[in-house]
N, C-alpha and C positions, 0 to 999 in steps of 0.2 A: 030079132029080124035079120035075115041073111042080107049081106051087102052085095050090091050089084057088082058084077065082074068089072064093069067099066070104072066104077067108083074105086075098087081095089087098085086098079092100075093107076088111077089119078093120085091116090094116097101114096102108093109106092113111088110114083114119080116125084111127088113133092118131097118125100123123105130123102130120095136120092139127090135132089137139088140141094136140100139143106145140108146133107152130108158133104157134098162137093164144095159148097161154099165154106163150110166149117173147116174143111181140110185144105182150102186153097192157100192160106197163109203158110202152112207147114209144107205144102207141096212145092211152093215157089219160095226159095230161101230169101230172095230179095224183099219179100213182103213181110218178113218177121224179123224182129230184133234178135240177135244171137243171145243165148242164155248167159254167156260170160259177161255181157255188158252190165247186167244187173247183179250178177254174183259178186262182182268186184266193185260195184257202184259205191260212191262215197256216202258216208253217214255224217250229217251236219249237226254240230253242237251250236245251238242258238244261245246267245248271251242271256244270262238269267235276268238282266234288267232291260232287255231290249223290248220296247213296246210294239215294234214294227215287224210283224211276222210274215211268212210266205203268203203270197196273195194269188187269188184266182185271176188268171189272165183275162178271161172274158168279162168278169165283173169290173175289172179296171177299165177296160175299153168302154163298157156301158156307162161308166161314171165320168166320161170325158167327152169333150167336143173338139173337133179339129180347128186350129187357128193357124194363120200365117201372118207373121209380123204383128202379132197381137190382135189381129182382126179375125172374126169368125169366118169360116168357109161355108158358104151356103150351097144349096142344091146338091147335097150328098145324101145317100140313103142311110138308113139306120145301120150303124157299123157293128160288125161282129168279127169273129176270127176267120170267116170265110170270104170276106170282101174288103178287108182293111187296106189292101194295096190299091184300091181305087184312088186313094189320096196321093199316090205317086205322081199323078199328072200335074200336081201343084208344086213339085220339087221335093228336095230332101230336107227342107226346114219346117215342114208341117209339124206342129206340136199338138199332141193329145192333151188338151188343157182340162184340168179338173173342173167339173161343173160346180163343185163347192169350193169355198175358200180353204186352202190347205191349213191356214193358221187357225181355223176353227176345229180342225181334226175330226172330220166326219168318220163314222164307224168303219166304212169300207177301206179306209186308208191303213188301218191296223192289221189287215189280213186275217189269217186263220191260225190259231195256235194248235200245234200237233198234240195228240193225246199221249198218254204215257208210253205207248208202243211206238211213237214217232209217226203216226199216221195223221194226215190232214184230210178231213172229211168235207165233202161238198165243195171241193176246190181242186183245181189243177194248176199248180204253180211251177211245174217243171217241164222243160223241153230237152229231150235227148236227141242229139244230131250225130249220126254216124258218117264218118268220112273214110271211105276205103282208099288207101294209098296204093295197094296192090293186092294180090290174092292172099297174102299172109298178114299184112300190116293194116291196122284199122285204128283211127283216132275216134274216141267216143267223147263228145262234148256234153256236159251236164249243166244246163242253164237253169238258174234259180231266179224267180221273179218276186219282187217286193214292190208294193205300191208307193212306198216312201223311203227315202234315204235321209238320215240325219247325220250331218257333218260334225266335226269336232267343236269343242268350245275351249276356253282358256286353260282348263285343267288338262287338256290333251295336247298342249304345246310344250315342247322341251325347253329347259333353261339353256341359254339366257334369252331366247326369243320370246318367251312368255312375258318378259319385262318390257319388250318393245311393243307387243300387241296391246294397244290401249283403246280408249273410247268407252263411254258408259255402257254400251250394249255388251261389249266383250267382257268387261269387268263384272257384269251381272250374270254371266254364264250363258249368253246367247250363243247358239250354234251357228256356224257359217259353213257354206257349201251344201246346204240342204237342196234336195230336188225331188219332185214327184216322179215316181217310176224308178226302178233300180234293177238292172240285170247284172248278175255275177255268175261265175262259172268255174268248173273244174274240167280238165281234160285228162283222160287216161289213154295212153298209147298201148295197144295190144299187138303182140306178134304171135300168130298162130293160136290166138285165144288166151295167151298168157300176158298179164300186165307187165310193162317194162318201166313205166314212169308215170308221174302225175304232175299236172300243172295247176297252180292256185292263182286265180285272178285276184288282184289287190288294187282297187281303185283304177287308176290309169295304167298300172303296171302289173306285175305278177312274177312268180318264180316257179321253176320246174325242179322236181326232185326225182332221183332214181327210186324205183319201187322198193328197193332194199335199204334206202337211206334211213338211219336210226331216227331221224326227226319225224318220219311218217309212221304214226302209230295206227294200229288196225284192230278191228274186231271181226273175227271169222273171215279174215282176208279182205275186209272192207275198210278202206282208209278213213280215218276221222278227219273232219274238216271243222275248224273253229271259226265261227262267224263273228266278225267285229260288231260291237254294240252299235246299233243304228246305221252303220255304214255297210255292214254285211260283207266286207272284204274277207277273203278266205285265207286261213293260215293253217299250217300243219300242227301247231302247238298252241296251248293256252298262254295267257299272260299278256303283258304289255308288248305290243308289236309296233315297230317304228316304220312309218311310211312317209313319202314325200319329204325326206331329209329330217324333219323335225316334228312330225305329228304322231300321235299315239292312237292305236286301236286297242280296245280292251276286249279280251276273249276269255271265256270260261266255259265250264260244263254246265250250262243252264238247262235247256230243254233239247233232247235228241230229236232229230227229224230225219226220216227216210225219204229222200226226194223222189226216188223212182217208184214209190208205192202209188203215186198219183201223177202220171206224166204222159206227155205226148211223145211219140217216137217217130223219127224221120231218118231217111237216107239222103245224103247230099252227093250229087254227081259232080265230081271235081272238074269234069270237062265242060259240062253244060251249065253248071251252077243251079241245076234244078233239084227241087226237093220232092220226096215221095213219102207220104204218110204211111207208116207201117204199123203192124201189130206189135204189142209188147211181148216179151218171152212167155208170159202166162196166158196170152189170149189165143183163142183157137180160130179166130176169123179176122180178116183185115178190117180196118176202120170203115165205118159206113159213111163218114164225111171226109172231105179232102183236108180241110183245115190247114192249108199251107199259106193262105193269103196273108195272114198276120205276120208271118216270118219274112215275106217279101216286102212288107212296108218299110220304106227307107227313111221315114221321118223320125221324130222324137217321141219317146214314150212318157212324156210328162210336160208340164208347163214350160214355156220359154222363159228365159231369165227376165225377171221383172225389172223395169227401168228404175232409175234412182228416184224418179218422181212418184213411184208407187209407194204408199206408206208401209207396205209389207217389206219393202227392200231396205236393208241396212248395209253400210259399207264400213269395213275395218280400215282405219287410217293407216298410211304408209304402205301397206301391202296391197290395198285395193281388193281385198277379199270381200265377197258378198254373201249375204245370208242365203239367198236363193240363186241357184244356177239352173241352166237348161237341163231338162230331162235327158236320159241316155238314148243312144241309138240301139237297134235290136241285135239279135244274135248273129246275123249274117255279116256284121261288120267286125266281128271279133277274131279275125285272122284264122278262119277255119283251115286254110291251106298253109301249112308250115313245115319246115324241114325238121326242126328240133321240137322239144317240148314247149319252148317259148316262142313267141312271134318272131319272125325273121327280121322285121324292121323295129329297131329300138326307137322309143319316143325321144324327141329332142326336149331337153329341159328348158324351162323358162329361166330368164335371168334371176328371178326371185328364188327359184329352186336351186340354181347353181350357186348363188351367193350364200344361201342358207347352208348348202352342203359344205362349202369351204369353211364357213364359220364353225359348223358343228364338227368338222374334222380337226380343227385346231383347238377348239374349246376345251375338251377333256384334258389334254396334255399340256397346254401352253397358256391358256387364258383364264381358266377358272381359279378363283381364290388367289392365294399367294403366288401361284404359278405364273400369273400374268405379269407380276413385277419382275420375277426372275427372267421370264421370257423377254420382257421389254428391255431389261438390262443387257441380256445377251445380244438382243437385236441391235441395241445402240452400239455395243462394243464391236459387233460384226460390221455394222455400217461404217463406224469410225475407222476401223482397220482397213476396210476396202478403200475408203476415201484417201487415207494417208498413203496407202500403197500406190494408188493411182497418181497422187501428187508427186511422190518420190520418183516414180517411173517417168513421168513427164519431165521432171527436172533433169534427170540423168540424160534423157534423150536430147534435151535442149543444149546441155553442156557439151555433149559429144558432137553435136552439129556445129557449135561455136568453135570448138577446138579444131575440127576438120577444116573449117573455113579459114582460120588463122594459119594453119600449116600450109595451105595452098597459096596464100598471099605472100609468103616469104621468098624473095628472089635470091640469085647467086651473089649479087653484089652485096646484099645485106649480110649474107653469110661471111663474105670476105672481110667486110668491115668489122663484123662481130669478132672474127678470128683475130684481126689485128688489134682490136681493142683488148682482147684477152691477153695477147702477148705483151702489149704495152703495160698493161696492168701488172704483169708479172715482173718486168724490169724495174718499174717504179718501186714495187714492193721490195726488190732485192737491194736497190740503192738505199732505201730507207733503213733496211736492216744493217747495211755496212756502216752507215753514218751513226746509227745507234750504237753499234759495237765500238766505234772509235771513241765516242764520248764516254763510254763506260771505261775504256782503257786509260784515257787521260785522267780521269778522276782517280 
C-alpha cells in the first residue's frame, strides 16, 4: 500500500529529529567526555580476599534512610539520585543510615563482583568528574563507590604499637574504623589530551606521582591501581602499604575492575561549582536524566558514628579508636580545585598520629631489640655530658664574677701597706740569713 505523502514527511521529520538528538553530544563538545579520559583511565586490582566490592550508587541510597543526630528525618520523598540534595535543608550532618543492621551483613552491602573482563553488570559504581583548568589542562577525577569500608585489625598494626593496642575485642581480631559507605578516587591531570600525573587517594590522605614514575605500572597506557583489602585505599603497587604512621593496607592482584565501563560522567564548572551530566566517550546522545542531585548532597553517605551505649560500638583502650565511624562525605568535598596533583591544604595530624609518627621514626634505628639499650646508654652519656658541661660553665662564671668583685674592692692604702709588708719581710729574711752565717762561722 502506498504511503500518504504527509505520512512520509512525518516519518522523515521524526528521523531527522532522532538524528539531530543522536548527534547533539558530538556536535557540542561540552556535552561529551573526551575520549582520552577513558583511554588512560585507571584499572583497579581489587584484593583477592576483599568481600566488599564496588557498589551501585542508587541501590545504596535505596537501602538507607536519612537521620540527623541519630533520629529519623520525616516528611521526605522517596530518595534517588535525582533528588537527594533535598536533604541539604537539614544541614551537612544528615547521615544516610542503613535500613539493615550492618553487623548482620545484608547482601547489598557486598556490592557487585566484576566478571573476568573487569565489567560490573547491573550496577554503576563510578563517577567521573572533569574539571577544566584552562583550554589545554584538564583534571579527570575517577570516583569509586563501595557500600562498606572495613578498617584494620591487630594484624595490621606495626610493631611496637601492636603490643600497646589491647582489649579483648582487639585481640580477637575485631576491625576498627569500619563505616557504611566509602568513596575513593584517582585523579589524572591532562595537558592537551596527554596525561601528566596521577593522584591516589588513601584514607584521609593520598599521594601524587608523575606519569612516568617507575612506581606507576600500566597496561596499554592505563595505570594500575591496587585497592587495599576492605579499606579500598588506592596505591600504585601491591604488597603491604603503610598509612596513618603505623597501619597496614594489604594489596594484591585479586580481581581486575574497569571502573569507566559503567560510570556517570560530569563536567564541573570551577567558577560556578555547577555540574553538567554529559555523555561518555562511546555514547552518541546526551543522558536522558540529569542525575546531578546526589553529587550536590552535602551530608554523609553512611551511618553516623554509633554512641558507646550502642552494643554494636566498641572502643580500643588508650587510643580511643572505635569500631564504627561516621560514613564519608561525597565527591564534591574531595578538593576538586587544586594547583598540584595533591590537595593544596595538608591535613593537620592528631596528637595520636603525631606521637605514633615520632615513635615509628625512632623505633627501627634506636629502640627495637638490643638497639634500645645502646640508644639509652648513649642518651644517658649525652645527657650527663651536657649537665656536667653546664655545671662547669656556671662554676667558671661565678668564680670570674667573684674575682672581679675582689679586685674592685682593693684600695690604694691597701696596696701601700702590702708593699711595705713585702719590703719588711725581705729585711727580716736578710737579717736571719746573716745571723745564720755568723753562727756557722763560729762553730
